[in-house]
N, C-alpha and C positions, 0 to 999 in steps of 0.2 A: 645476543639473546641468552638469557640465563637458563639454567635447567629447571627453574620453577615455572609451573604453568601460569599463564596470565589470567586465566578465567575468561578469555575472549577468543573468539574465532573470527577471522577476517575472511570473507568470501568476496572475491573480485570477479564481477561479471560485466560484460559489455551491456549497454542498455538493451540491445537486441536479445541477448541471452537471458537477461532478467525478465524481459517481457514474455519470452517463450516459457520460462519456468513458471511465471505467474499464471499464464494461460493453462499450463498443464495442471497446476494445483487447482485452479478454478474448475477444470473439468472433473477432477477427482472429487472435489467438494460437491459438485452438482450430482454426483453419483451416490452421495451419502457418506463419504469418508470424512466426517466433520472433525473428529478428534484424532490426532493432535494437529491435523493439517490446517485447521482454521486459523490458529495463531500464526503459524508459519506463513500462510497466505497473506495475512494482514501485515506482518512484519516486512515481507518482501515488497508489498505494495508501498508501504511507508518509505522504505529506504530507496526504492526505485524512483519514487516521486522526488525525494530529496536530492538525488543525483542527477536528475534531468530537469529540463526547463519546460517551457511551453508558453502559450499565450491564453488569454481568456481564463476559463475555469481551470484548465490544466495548469496554467501558470500560477493561479492562486493556490491550488492544492500543493504545488511544488514549493511555493514560498512557505506555506504553513508547515510542510514536512521538514524543510531545512531548519526552521527555527525551533522545532520540537525536539526535546531531549529524550523522549521515550515514545513508544507506540501509544500508550495511554494518553499522554499529553497531546500527541498528534490527533488522535481520534476525538478528544474533547474539544480541541481548538477547531478542528474541521466541522464538527457538529454545531458548535457555537456560531462560527462565522459563515458557514455555507449550508447548514442543515436544511433550511426551507428550499433552497435552490436544488440541492441534491434529492430531497424528497419529491419535489416536483418532477424531476427528470426520471425518477424511478416509478412514478405513478403510471399504471397501465393506460390510463385515459390520455396521457400525453405522448404515447408512442404511435408511430405510424402503423397502420394495419398490415 
């Protein structure tokens, strides 16, 4: 490794650790700490999905995350490919009481 900074930081977490960090950030965001945590939360979600698998909707999200080169690319592809499905799931009318 050279003495020059690479401009990149690599963070290695187990899937369990990443999910725990993601949940903690989500809790902070719900309390109103939007900036700058919002982008960190979204980045962690994207990279966690890319590193894990799944089936059904989770599997499709993971596939989109793996083929995306940036957070913005991931969010655009996710919205384009799964937007109506995700919007339907977020609709309060579709939730259990």
